[in-house]
C-alpha positions as CSV (number, residue, x, y, z in Angstrom):
1,M,-11.6,24.0,12.2
2,I,-9.9,20.6,12.0
3,I,-6.2,19.9,12.4
4,V,-4.7,16.7,10.8
5,G,-1.3,15.2,10.6
6,D,0.7,12.4,9.0
7,I,3.5,11.6,11.5
8,G,6.4,9.5,10.3
9,A,9.7,8.6,11.9
10,T,11.6,11.3,9.9
11,K,9.0,13.8,8.6
12,A,5.6,15.0,9.8
13,L,3.1,16.9,7.7
14,L,0.5,19.0,9.6
15,E,-2.4,20.9,8.1
16,F,-5.6,22.5,9.3
17,G,-8.7,23.4,7.5
18,T,-12.3,22.3,7.0
19,L,-14.1,19.4,5.4
20,V,-16.7,20.7,2.9
21,A,-19.0,18.4,1.0
22,G,-16.6,15.6,1.6
23,R,-13.6,17.5,0.3
24,W,-10.7,18.7,2.4
25,Q,-10.0,22.4,2.2
26,P,-6.7,23.3,4.0
27,V,-5.9,26.8,5.0
28,F,-2.4,26.2,6.5
29,G,0.1,23.4,6.3
30,R,3.8,22.7,6.9
31,L,6.3,19.8,6.7
32,Y,8.5,19.3,9.8
33,A,11.6,17.2,10.4
34,V,10.8,15.2,13.6
35,A,14.5,15.2,14.6
36,D,14.2,18.9,15.3
37,Y,11.7,18.3,18.2
38,A,11.8,16.5,21.5
39,D,8.2,15.3,21.3
40,F,5.0,15.7,19.4
41,A,3.7,18.5,21.6
42,S,6.7,20.7,20.9
43,M,6.2,20.2,17.2
44,M,2.5,21.1,17.5
45,R,3.4,24.3,19.3
46,A,5.9,25.1,16.5
47,C,3.1,24.6,14.0
48,L,0.8,26.9,15.8
49,R,3.5,29.6,16.0
50,D,4.2,29.2,12.2
51,A,0.5,29.5,11.5
52,A,0.2,32.6,13.6
53,R,3.0,34.3,11.7
54,Q,0.9,33.8,8.5
55,G,-2.2,35.4,10.1
56,H,-3.9,32.3,11.7
57,Q,-3.8,33.4,15.3
58,D,-5.8,31.8,18.2
59,V,-7.3,29.2,15.9
60,A,-9.9,27.0,17.8
61,F,-9.9,23.4,16.7
62,A,-13.1,21.4,17.1
63,K,-11.5,18.1,16.0
64,A,-8.1,16.5,15.2
65,C,-6.9,13.3,13.7
66,F,-3.3,12.2,13.4
67,G,-2.0,9.2,11.4
68,V,1.1,7.9,13.2
69,A,3.7,5.4,12.2
70,G,3.0,2.6,14.7
71,P,0.3,0.3,16.0
72,A,-2.7,2.2,17.5
73,F,-4.4,1.0,20.7
74,D,-6.9,2.9,22.8
75,N,-6.5,6.1,20.8
76,R,-2.7,6.1,21.4
77,V,0.4,5.2,19.4
78,R,3.9,4.4,20.5
79,M,5.9,5.0,17.4
80,T,7.7,2.0,16.0
81,N,10.9,3.7,14.8
82,L,10.9,6.8,17.1
83,G,10.6,7.2,20.9
84,W,7.4,9.4,20.7
85,V,4.1,8.4,22.3
86,I,1.1,10.3,20.9
87,D,-1.9,10.0,23.1
88,A,-5.2,11.5,22.1
89,A,-6.3,12.4,25.6
90,Q,-3.0,14.2,26.3
91,V,-3.2,16.1,23.0
92,S,-6.8,17.1,23.8
93,A,-5.7,18.4,27.2
94,D,-2.6,20.2,26.0
95,F,-4.2,22.0,23.1
96,G,-7.9,22.3,24.1
97,I,-9.2,20.2,21.3
98,P,-12.5,18.5,22.2
99,E,-12.3,15.5,19.9
100,V,-8.9,13.9,19.0
101,R,-8.2,10.7,17.2
102,V,-4.9,8.9,16.9
103,V,-4.7,6.1,14.3
104,N,-2.1,4.1,12.5
105,D,-0.6,6.0,9.6
106,F,-1.6,3.4,7.0
107,A,-5.1,3.2,8.5
108,A,-5.2,6.9,7.7
109,A,-3.8,6.3,4.2
110,A,-6.4,3.6,3.5
111,H,-9.2,5.9,4.5
112,G,-7.8,8.5,2.1
113,V,-7.9,6.2,-1.0
114,G,-11.6,7.0,-1.7
115,L,-10.7,10.7,-1.9
116,L,-8.0,10.3,-4.5
117,Q,-8.5,11.8,-8.0
118,E,-7.4,10.2,-11.2
119,S,-4.4,12.6,-11.4
120,D,-3.2,11.3,-8.1
121,L,-2.5,7.8,-9.5
122,V,0.0,6.4,-12.0
123,T,-1.0,2.9,-13.3
124,L,1.5,0.1,-13.2
125,Q,-1.0,-2.7,-14.1
126,Q,-4.5,-2.3,-15.4
127,G,-5.7,-5.7,-14.1
128,V,-9.3,-6.6,-14.1
129,P,-10.9,-4.8,-11.2
130,L,-14.0,-6.2,-9.4
131,P,-16.5,-4.0,-7.5
132,H,-16.3,-4.4,-3.8
133,A,-13.3,-6.6,-3.9
134,P,-10.6,-6.2,-1.2
135,R,-8.0,-3.4,-1.6
136,L,-4.4,-3.1,-0.4
137,V,-2.5,0.0,0.5
138,L,1.2,-0.2,1.3
139,G,4.2,2.0,1.1
140,A,7.9,2.2,2.0
141,G,9.3,5.2,3.8
142,S,11.2,5.2,7.0
143,G,9.4,1.9,7.5
144,L,7.0,-0.3,5.6
145,G,3.3,0.4,6.2
146,I,0.5,-1.9,5.1
147,A,-3.3,-1.8,5.5
148,Y,-6.2,-3.7,3.9
149,L,-9.7,-2.6,3.0
150,A,-12.6,-5.0,3.0
151,F,-16.2,-4.2,1.8
152,D,-18.8,-4.9,4.5
153,G,-21.9,-4.5,2.3
154,V,-22.2,-0.8,2.9
155,G,-18.6,0.6,2.6
156,Y,-15.0,-0.3,3.0
157,Q,-13.7,-1.1,6.5
158,V,-10.0,-0.5,7.1
159,I,-7.9,-3.3,8.6
160,P,-4.6,-1.9,9.7
161,G,-1.7,-3.9,11.0
162,E,2.0,-4.3,11.1
163,G,2.5,-6.4,7.9
164,G,5.8,-4.6,7.2
165,H,7.3,-6.7,10.0
166,A,6.3,-10.0,8.4
167,G,9.3,-12.1,7.4
168,F,11.3,-11.3,4.3
169,A,11.0,-14.2,1.8
170,P,14.0,-14.2,-0.7
171,S,13.1,-15.5,-4.2
172,N,16.6,-16.0,-5.8
173,E,20.2,-16.5,-5.0
174,D,21.1,-12.8,-4.7
175,Q,18.2,-12.3,-2.3
176,M,19.2,-15.4,-0.3
177,D,22.7,-13.9,0.1
178,L,21.1,-10.7,1.1
179,W,19.0,-12.5,3.7
180,R,22.1,-14.2,5.1
181,T,23.9,-10.9,5.4
182,L,21.0,-9.2,7.2
183,H,20.4,-12.3,9.4
184,Q,23.9,-11.8,10.8
185,S,22.9,-8.3,12.0
186,F,19.2,-8.8,12.9
187,G,18.5,-12.4,13.4
188,R,15.0,-12.6,12.1
189,V,14.8,-10.6,8.8
190,S,11.6,-8.7,8.2
191,A,10.3,-7.2,5.0
192,E,10.9,-3.7,6.5
193,H,14.6,-4.4,6.9
194,V,14.7,-4.6,3.1
195,V,11.8,-2.5,1.8
196,S,12.2,0.9,3.4
197,G,14.5,3.9,3.3
198,P,17.0,2.3,5.7
199,G,16.6,-0.9,3.7
200,L,17.6,0.7,0.5
201,L,20.9,1.9,2.1
202,R,21.4,-1.7,3.4
203,L,21.0,-3.0,-0.1
204,Y,23.5,-0.6,-1.4
205,Q,26.0,-1.6,1.3
206,F,25.4,-5.2,0.5
207,I,26.0,-4.7,-3.2
208,V,29.3,-2.8,-2.5
209,R,30.6,-5.3,0.0
210,S,29.8,-8.3,-2.1
211,G,31.2,-6.7,-5.3
212,R,28.3,-8.0,-7.3
213,G,28.6,-7.5,-11.0
214,G,31.8,-5.4,-10.7
215,A,29.7,-2.6,-9.2
216,T,31.6,0.6,-8.5
217,A,30.7,2.8,-5.5
218,S,31.0,6.4,-4.6
219,S,32.4,7.3,-1.2
220,A,29.9,10.1,-1.1
221,I,26.9,7.8,-0.8
222,S,25.6,7.6,2.7
223,T,21.8,8.1,2.7
224,P,18.9,6.4,0.9
225,A,18.1,9.6,-1.0
226,E,21.6,9.6,-2.4
227,V,21.3,6.0,-3.4
228,S,18.1,6.6,-5.3
229,K,19.3,9.8,-6.9
230,A,22.6,8.3,-8.2
231,A,20.7,5.3,-9.4
232,L,18.2,7.3,-11.4
233,D,20.9,9.6,-12.7
234,G,23.0,6.6,-13.8
235,T,26.1,8.0,-12.0
236,D,26.8,5.0,-9.7
237,T,26.6,1.3,-10.7
238,A,26.2,0.0,-7.2
239,C,23.4,2.4,-6.5
240,S,21.7,1.3,-9.7
241,R,22.0,-2.4,-8.8
242,A,20.8,-1.6,-5.3
243,L,17.7,0.2,-6.6
244,D,17.0,-2.7,-9.0
245,L,17.2,-5.2,-6.1
246,F,15.0,-2.9,-3.9
247,T,12.4,-2.6,-6.6
248,A,12.2,-6.3,-7.1
249,C,11.9,-6.9,-3.3
250,Y,9.2,-4.2,-3.1
251,G,7.2,-5.7,-5.9
252,A,7.5,-9.2,-4.4
253,V,6.2,-8.0,-1.0
254,A,3.4,-6.1,-2.6
255,G,2.4,-9.1,-4.6
256,D,2.4,-11.4,-1.6
257,H,0.0,-9.2,0.3
258,A,-2.2,-8.7,-2.8
259,L,-2.3,-12.5,-3.2
260,A,-3.2,-13.0,0.5
261,I,-6.5,-11.0,0.1
262,M,-6.9,-11.3,-3.7
263,A,-6.9,-7.5,-4.0
264,R,-9.0,-7.1,-7.2
265,G,-10.3,-3.9,-5.8
266,G,-6.9,-2.3,-6.3
267,V,-3.4,-2.1,-5.0
268,Y,-2.2,1.3,-4.0
269,I,1.6,1.9,-3.7
270,A,2.0,4.9,-1.4
271,G,4.7,6.0,1.0
272,G,7.5,8.5,0.6
273,I,9.7,6.5,-1.7
274,A,7.4,5.3,-4.5
275,A,6.8,8.6,-6.2
276,K,10.5,9.5,-6.0
277,I,11.5,6.3,-7.8
278,L,8.6,6.2,-10.2
279,P,10.7,5.8,-13.4
280,R,12.2,2.6,-11.9
281,L,8.8,1.3,-10.9
282,L,7.6,1.9,-14.4
283,D,10.4,0.0,-16.1
284,G,8.9,-3.5,-15.4
285,G,11.0,-4.9,-12.6
286,F,8.5,-4.1,-9.9
287,M,5.5,-5.7,-11.7
288,A,7.6,-8.7,-12.8
289,A,8.3,-9.5,-9.1
290,F,4.7,-8.6,-8.1
291,N,3.3,-11.2,-10.6
292,D,6.0,-13.9,-10.0
293,K,3.7,-16.1,-7.9
294,G,4.1,-19.5,-9.5
295,G,0.7,-21.2,-10.1
296,H,-1.1,-18.0,-8.9
297,A,0.6,-15.6,-11.3
298,D,-2.5,-15.3,-13.5
299,A,-4.5,-14.5,-10.4
300,V,-2.3,-11.5,-9.3
301,R,-2.2,-10.2,-12.8
302,Q,-5.9,-9.4,-12.4
303,C,-5.1,-7.0,-9.5
304,P,-5.1,-3.3,-10.6
305,V,-1.9,-1.7,-9.3
306,S,-1.2,2.1,-9.1
307,V,1.4,4.4,-7.5
308,V,-0.1,7.2,-5.4
309,V,1.8,10.4,-6.4
310,N,-0.2,12.6,-4.0
311,H,2.0,12.9,-0.9
312,R,-1.0,14.1,1.2
313,L,-2.9,10.8,1.1
314,G,-2.6,10.3,4.9
315,L,-3.9,13.8,5.5
316,L,-6.9,13.2,3.3
317,G,-7.7,10.1,5.3
318,C,-7.3,11.9,8.6
319,A,-9.7,14.6,7.4
320,A,-12.3,12.0,6.6
321,L,-11.7,10.2,9.9
322,A,-12.0,13.3,11.9
323,D,-15.6,13.7,10.9
324,T,-16.7,10.1,11.5
325,A,-17.2,7.9,14.6
326,P,-14.3,5.7,15.7
327,S,-14.4,2.1,14.8
328,A,-12.4,-1.0,15.8
329,G,-10.6,-0.8,12.4
330,D,-8.7,2.3,13.3
């Protein structure tokens, strides 16, 4: 039996099951709010108790793999937006699992791309794909995760990193004003300050405080989820303007990374937010910003772009990784 997990700063999805003929077959899984637990070990113990209540007692795990939101070094991750440290050796000792791997969450997501089905994807841009060309996986949630895939002659190697913390590059006057506002709070402004769940709430607050376009605001709006819901429902002008700005910034960041590697193998928009705001991503603003690359606009229009609507992408990647030897790209 294998246990896998996709561990973010706000939510964690844990599953266990088996890998059969290259397909993950889960037997138990549950979503957890990380704020409810002091550390990863206490959440793991809760998962095992929940599984036992459903008839999965005394399960012996041969392997485990966890995709965790933060940079991975020496089979260990200190989470970027949470105080947890997840160490493979400690997990192995605590839970008696012989083989444990801890990788960056978007390294896991990138490993899962090859297991996606056609129904898991919604196309934003057909592009002109090239076999064996570089691929890009990125997604906004509590933070902004990014990973590249490069073909080595045999298969794709994953190149994880912390690209979400690259600098935010404003492209018009509204975004320049946004940058100035965020710079007052943060100094250096990163892409993640804008393109993330907390970033969406910051954009809403920016729209409200600046009074842009006569936007009206609801006093009940206090979370990113409320911003996106009110925007999609059309019940709050400030929320709608904030989501439009967010979508444009998201598309621009994705396009910058696609251009950096000429991602003709495909761009995969994952993360917790994309599927929830899919109608807005489909209305054209995201791709307009993605392709707005001056003299290189024609080049990025050749990149196929899809939204991943399967929220278990990271788990699929962890299941695949659990059964392979570790590499430097993890």
